[in-house]
N, C-alpha and C positions, 0 to 999 in steps of 0.2 A: 499839724496837717491838717485842714478842713475836711470835716466827714460829711456826708450826707445827711440830712433832717431826717428823724425816723417818726417826728409827733404828725399826723395827720388830722389829729381832733385833737387841739387844744382845750377843747371844754371840759370843765371838772364834772363829772359825773358818778354817781354810784348805780347806772345802770349795769345789767350783769349782760348785756348783748343778746342776740337772737340769732338762728333758733335755740330753742331749747327743748330737754325731753324731759317729762315728769318721771320718775321711779315710780311703780304702781305694784312692782311685787312685795314680798316682805323685805327680803333684801337682794340685790343683785351681788354675785360671786362668780368671777371667771371673766376672763377678755374675750370669748366670743360673746356671750351674750351683751356684753356693752357694747362691744362695737359695733354690733348690729342697731346702735341707739344713736352712734355718732360720738359718741366718747368711749375711752380706753381704760379699765381697771384691771388691776393686777388680781391674779386668784387669791392672794391670800388677802386682799382687803375686802370689805363690806361698804354696802350701800345700803341706808336703809330706807324703807316707804317712803315718800311723800318729799323727797327733795327734789331741786330742778339744777340738772348739769348741762353747759352748754356744749355744743358740737365741739371737737377737737381736742377739750380738756383729757389730762391723763391724769390716774390716780394711781401711784405705784404703793409698794411693799407695805402691808400691816397697818394701812391706814381706817380710816373710820369714818364716813361721810354720814350725818346724823340726820333726823327726820327734820324736813320743814328749813333746812338752810338751801342758800342760791347761791349756785355758782355760774360763772358766765364762761363766754366762749374762751377756747385756747388757752386755760390755765393749765399749770402743770403743781401737781400736789404730791411732794417728795414722800420719803419713807418715814413710817410712825408720825401721821399726822392724824389730829381727830377734828373737824370740823362739827361743832354743835348745831342745837337747833337755832333755826333764826338768825346766823349767821348769814350773810350777803357779801360776795367776793364778786368784782366786778373782771368784766373781762382783762385775759391777759394776765390773771395775777401768777406769780411763782412762786411758791411756797416750799421750803427747803425741808431737810429733816427735823424730827423731833420737835414741832410745832402745835401747840393746843390754840384754837382760836376758837373763845369760849362765847355763848350767847351773849349779843349785846355789842360785837364787834361788827363792825361794816366798813368794808374795804370799797374804794374807789378802783376804777382801771389801773392796770399797769402797776398795781402794786407788787413790792420784792419785800417776803419777810424770811430774814437769813437763819441759819441754822441754830435749832434750840434758844430762839428768841421767845418772850414770855409773855402773854396776855394776862390781867386780871379783870375781874367784874363784879367784885366787892370788894369795899374798903377797910372791912374789919372782920372777917371771916374767922368764926368758932365754930368747932365742928358737930358741938349740942345744940347750935342757933341754925333755924332754918332762913335763911338770907334769900331765897329763889325770885321773892317778891322786889329786891333790892338791886338788882342787879344794874352796873351803871353801862349807858352807851358810849362806848368808844368808836371814833371816826377815823379812816385813815382817807386821807382827799387822793385823786389821780397822782398816780406817777411817784408815790411815797417810797422811802427805801429804810428798813428796820435792819440792823445791823447783827452778827450772831451774837446770841447771849445777850441781847437787849431786852429791857424790863418795860414795859407799857403800862403804866398804873392807869387803872380804868376812869372814864368821865371825861377824857379829854379828847382835842381834835388834833391831830395832824396834818398841819395846812400843804397844799398840793408841793409834791416833787421835793420836801424836806427830806434831809438825811439823817438819820440816826445811827450814829458810830457804835461800835462793837463791845458791847458790855454796858451803855448806856442804861439811866434808870429817868423814865419820862415822868416826872410827876406834875405837870400843868402843860396846857395849850401849845402847840409849837406854830410859827409864823411857816409860811408858804416859801419854799427854797431856803429855810433854815439848815446850817450846818450844825448837829449837836452831839456834845461827849459829857462823860461823865456822870457822877453819883452826886446829889441830881443833876441831871443834866441841863448842861447850859450851851448857850449860841456861842461859837466860836468864828462863825464867819456864814457866809451864801455860798448857795451851790445852783447851777443853772439845771435844766429840764436834762442836760444829757450828764449829769453828776460830776461836772466840772467844777471848780473851787472859781467863786467871781471876785475879780478885783476892782472896786468901782474908784473913779477919779474923781477930781474935785468939782467936778460937776454932778456927782455921784448916779454916773452911767458908766454900766459894763457890758463888755461882750465874751460870749461864750467861745472859749479857743477852738471847740469842736464842730460848731455849728455855723456862726457869727452871728446868733440870737442877739439882741439888745436889752439890755434890763435897766430899769431905773429904780434907785432906790430913794423913798421920798417917806420921811416921818417914820423911818423903822419899820418901812413895809418894800418889800421888792415885787416889782410887776415885769413881767415880759410885755416890752415894748410893740417887739415884731418880729418876725424868721422870715429867714430870706429864703423858705420856700412857699411862703404864703402869697395868695395870688394878687397881684398888685391892680391897683386901680387908676386910673386918671384922675388927677387932681381939677376942682372944680374952678 
């Protein structure tokens, strides 16, 4: 059955949205103080000075939001989550329990990070060697989903709306709309913005069964052709 299309802005962005509130205290702890700023922080969590948090965001139990990070509007930060300095989360990101988002990670809007998934930010860590100047940037474009217990090795870009299966280990860039599983992760198909598997016909065209959106596969790249909810214009 065709469902309403929830996607109102198909552009790729790392913007956190607006308005946002900068934390100016040493730390915030307690729901009352945070709610007055337009977002919610559970009393067991800490929010350091100098981070930016968008309105409508919720930060749940035993989490630590560190100085210098930026969190967009309407995000949901689960239990036992660490957001490290200089991390960027776009609007409406959902982070499940037991996730550490390390410096170097930048997430676009609508990114989903499953429970206990793992980021890295150094390729060859040693306890006795300081490599804070060697952090690799990892970019997750709009709409990316990372399944439970998956690992994202640093220094790669995950294309918009790709879906990383539970337990997969990503060791290279991932194309937009790719469905990835295994260790190392390999592509086994393509998915729509709605997360439905796409089946391409002999003309390399596919239709999302949930939204009716049409996709084209050309030279190994999937593109969204149109959306049933997009404004229609008269042909010239």
